Structure formats: C-alpha cells, structure tokens
N, C-alpha and C positions, 0 to 999 in steps of 0.2 A: 545533339550532345557534343560538348566541346572535346577536343583532343585530350586535354588534361584529365577530364572526367572519365573518358573512355579508358585511358591508361590506368587510372586508379581502379576502376571497376574490374578490369582484366587482372590487375595485380592481386586484388582480393580473391578472385577466383583461383588464380594460380597458387596462392598460399593456402587455399582451403579455408579461408576465413568465413565464407558464407556457409554457416552451419545451421540452417533452418531446422525447425522441429520436425519437418517432414522431408524425407529424402527425395531428391529430384525436383525440389521446388524451383520454378523458373524465376529468373531475374527480369523477364519481360514485364512490360507495364501491366499492372493490376488495376483495371478500370472499375473501381468499386461502384461507380455510378450506375453500372449495368447489372450489378449483383443485387438481387432481392435482399432486403435487410432482415435476414433470418435471426430469430432469437437464439442466443446461446443456450446450451443445455437442452434444446429441443431435438426432436428426432431428425430434423432437417440439417442441423448444424454438425455435419460429419464431413471429414475429408473425402473427396470424391464426389460429393453432392454439391459443394459450394467451394468458392475460392477461399482458402484458409487465410489469405491476407485481408479479405473483406468481411469475413464472419469469424468471430472468435470461436475456434473449435478445440482449443487445447485447454486453456484455463478459463472456462466459461462461467464459473461462479466467482464474481468479482467482488472483493471486499475492500472498501475504503476504510482504513484503520486510523484511529486517532488516539492520542495520549493526553492525559492530564498529569503533568509533573508540577511540582511546587518549586523547583529550582533547576538550574542547568549544570551547576558545578564549574561553569566557566564564566561566571559573572564578571570577574576581574578582567576578562578579555573582551567584554562587551557582548557576549552571547546571552541574550535575555529572552524571556518568554513573552508572547503577545498578551496584551491586556484584554480581559473579557473574551477569551477565545481558547479553545483546545488547540492542539497542534497536530500537524500531519504526521502520521507514522509511515503509511505506505498505501499502495494500491495492489492488492494481492490477487493472483490468479489461481484459485482452487479448481480442482477437477469438480465435475458436477455431483460427485458423491462426497464432497468436502475434504477429500484427501488432496495432497499436493506434492509437487516436486520442486526442485530448487537448483540454482546455478546451471541452467539448461544449456548455456553456450559459453564455454570457458574461454573462447576467443574474445568475448566481451566481458571479461572479469576485471573490474576496476575497484574491487573492495580491498582496502588495505588490511582489514581485520576480518576475514571470512568467518562466519558462524552459521552452521557448523563448518568444520574444516574439510569435510568431504562432501561429495555431491549427494550422497544418500544419508549422511549423518552417522554412518557406521565406520569402524576402522578399515573395512574392506572396500569402501567406496573410493571413487577417484578423488585424489587430493585437490583441493581448491587452493592454489598458490596465492599468497597475498600480493596485491598490486603494489608496486614500488615506484610507479610513475607519478605524473602530475596529478593534482586533485581533479576530481571529475568536474568541478566548477569551471576549470580551464577549457573544457569541451563546449561549454555553453557560450562563453564570451565571443568566439568568432562568429556566431550567428547573430550577434547584436541583441540578444535577449536579456538586456539588463533589467528590464521590468520583471521578468520571470525570476532572475537571481535575487532581486530585492524582495520579491514575495516569498521565495523559499527561505531567505535569511530571516524573515519575520515570522513565518508560520511553520516551517519544517525544521524543528529544532532538536539537536542531539542532546542526550543526557550524559554528562561526564565525558563527552567526546566532541570534537569539532563537528558541526552539523554536516559538513561535506562528506564526512566518513559515513554518516547515516544515509545520505543520498546515494553514495556509491554502493553501499550495501543493498539498499532497496532496489536499485536498478539491476545490479549483477545477480542477486538472488532471485528476484521476482519478475522483473520486466522481460528477461530473456526466456521466460516460460509462458509468454503470450504468443499465439500464432500471428497476431496482427502487428507485432513489433519485430518480426523477423526482418533481417536486413534485406532479403530478397524482395520483400513487399514494397520496397521503395524504388524498385525498378532500375533501369539502366542509368538514370541520372542521380543515383544515390550519392549523397555527400557524407563523408565520414562523420559519425556521431549524430547524424540527423535524428535517428530514432531515440537517442538519449534526451534531446530537447523535447521531442514529441511525447515521450513518457512523462517527463516532469511536468509538462504543460497539462497533460491529461489528468495526472494525479491532483494537481492544484485545482483544476476545474471541478472535479468531483467533490473535493473538500469544500469549495466555495458554496456548494449547494447543500451542505450538511452542517448547519450551525448548532452543534451540540450544546454549547454554552447558552445560546439563546433559547433553545427548546427546554432545557432544564430550568433556566431562569423563569420562563413563562409558567412553568409548573410549580414555582415557589421553591425550587431547589437551587441554592446558590452556595458558593464556597464559604465555609465557616469553620472556625476552629473550635466552636462550642456546640454546634448543632449535630443531630443524628438524623439519618434519613432511612427510609424503607425502600427495599428493592422494588416493591410493587409500585410505589409512587414514581420512582425513577423510570421504570419501564412505561408507565402510563404517560408521563410527560414526553418521552422520546417517541413512543408510538403515535401520539397525537400529532407531533411535528413531522415525523418521517412517513407515516402511513403504514408502516410495517414494524415488526419488532427487531431491533438490532441486538447484537450480542453485547452484554454489559460485563466488562471485566473489572475485577478488583484485585488488589494486592494487600500487603500488610499482614497482620496476624489473622489467623482463622478465628471465627467467632467463639468456638469452644475453648480457645486458648486465652481468651480475654477474661477479665474479672466478671464482666456482666454475663458472659456466656458459659461460665464454668459449669460443667455437668451436662451441657447441651449436646445434642447429636448433630448440630448445625456446624459443618466443617467449612462453610464458605468463608471467603476472605472479606475484610471489613473496610478497605480503603479504596474508594472509587478512583479508577486510573485509566480505563481503556474502553473504547467503543469500536465495534466492527459492524459496518453497514453492508448488507448483502444485496447484490444485484445480479440479474441476468441482463445481458446487453443485446441490443439490436444492431447487427452488423459488427463493425470494428469497435473496439473499446474506445478508440480515439473520438468517435462520433459523439460520445457523451449521452446517447439516447439509451436509457436504462430502465428496466422494470425493477422496482424495489420489492424485495421479497423478505420474508421472515428469516431470522437466523436459524429457525428450526426446519428450514426447507428440506434438509436432508436427514432430519431426525436427530440431530446432535443437540448438545447442550446449548442453552441460550445465555448462560451466565456462569461466572466463577464466584459470585458474591454470596454473602450470607443472606438467607431468606427470612430470618427472624425480623419482625418489625422493629425499626429503630436501631438497626445494627451497623449501619454504614456511615462512614465519615467521608466528607468531601472537603478536603482541607484548602485553606487559602494559600495563595502563593507566598513564598518566603519573602520577607522585606528585601527590596533591592534586586529581586529576581525577574521582575517583569518591566517591560518598557513603559 
C-alpha cells in the first residue's frame, strides 16, 4: 500500500467517512475467493455467518429496473433515447420481504435533487441535503472508464433532467444500501469513488442481459401509436425470454377513466412504461451470478397495468427523440 493511499484511508477513518451498514466492519482485506457463494435471502446469508462484503446480506432481493420513455425533454441538448432498446433506470436492493430503505450512507450522498428529501420519506426523517459539488460523472473519468461513460450516456437516460442527475440519484439512494458496496469492502487499498464505478459497471452488466425490447418484439409486441396490447401477452413474451415473471409497470390513464373502459372496475394503468426484473444473487452483487425469480416471490403485485384484454398502449418514440 502506497504512503499516499495509507494517508487517504486513515483520513477517511478519522473523519468517520466509513459508514458501513454493519457497525465495526473491518477495512482489512475481504478475500471473497475464500467465501462460499451463498445465495442472498437464504438462511445462510446473515451477518455473522458470512462476510457481508462477499455475500449480499442487506439488500438481497435485487431489482434491475428499466424504463420505456418516448422522449427525454432534452433533445435540443443532444440527450436522446437509444434505438430499439429500453433504458436503464437502476439496480435496486430490496429487503427479502420486498420492503426497502434508502440513502443509507449520507457521507456518499451525491444526488443534487434527493427524492424523497429525508431518509425515511417522512418529515421526521433525517434530511438528505442536496449535493452541490461536481457531477458524479467526474468521479468516473479519473479511472479511465470512458467506455462505461459512453454506455451510460447511451442507455441510462434521464427524463426532463440531465442523465447524470439520475445516475447520482440511483447511486446515492440505492447503491449505498447494498452490503457489498460498503467502502470497507474495498480494503486498505481503497481508492476514493472506486465503488461508484463498480456500481455503475454492475448495473450496466445486469441490463445487458435483459433485452426487454427484443423479448417483447419476439412476441409480436412492438411500439405502435395505433396498436393495443394485452397484459397477458406482454407477460408471456417476457416470461419466455426471462424465464421468470418480471413486474410490468404502466402509467397514463387508468383503464376505467378511458372511453373504452368507462364503467369498468379495472383500475389498472394503460401505457406500458416500466419493468422490474427480480433476482437473488450468489455472493456479491458485483459477481453478476444471479438466480432469476418471479416478481411475486414475496407475494406482492406483479403489475400496475390494466388486465382487460387489449387495454395497453406501447407508444412509439417521439420523432427526433432517439438516436
């Protein structure tokens, strides 16, 4: 370990920056090659039984989330959507009962526009102060990960906000709530912001293996401003590709508020817009070895969409909004 790195690590400790999810977590090397690759949310994935840096023990139900937007709102600034692809929204760490926490380490809060504005979403929670420093993309460049930045700029796109604000939000709100992204896990040679690069690389890697556009297209479900689709067909196409049932999210008007659905008791939404792919992971999230599980794994809802046949729209991208 170089003298400069030793000084940096000691300075972090003296400032109380190392705020791991588990008190007393050591900054000694965490040799995960020696740790059995325990599955998250299993009985063995508990602090005290495994190294929490090597097995995800905090946010063990991992959701790779994607959006389908038809515009960015920043087209004039060159922020465009990718052709024939959904976009990354995040990689979320839910508890194994599908509840979750957020903004778990305020010493790593880089979100210029925190939402919610407190750690628990209530007025009595700890205030999450907006970040006023440099964009989070500036933390990636010193590592020379220009290919990662290019990929994020293409596929991780904000809506009505600069994409880097979305990136900062996703890291600060969610990445700090994984045990395997704790700073202590990077050992005595930790380089500042190393875990940020690691998280963005991991999120991009999960996204690459989940081609929502392709799976829907293979099932005959393609963006159209004139076609109507059924939730059952959407779920069948996705389950065929994914091997499990993801959460299908819709926005727009509720079906019973539309002309076609007047008088119906179907209160589901009618515009396809979001997917959540659920996983349990073997070892650390960064390993990318995951077990795909149904969105119903904890007994919750698997959709917010209308269930009436032919009730769902999957709109084309707005002209000039995609690359």
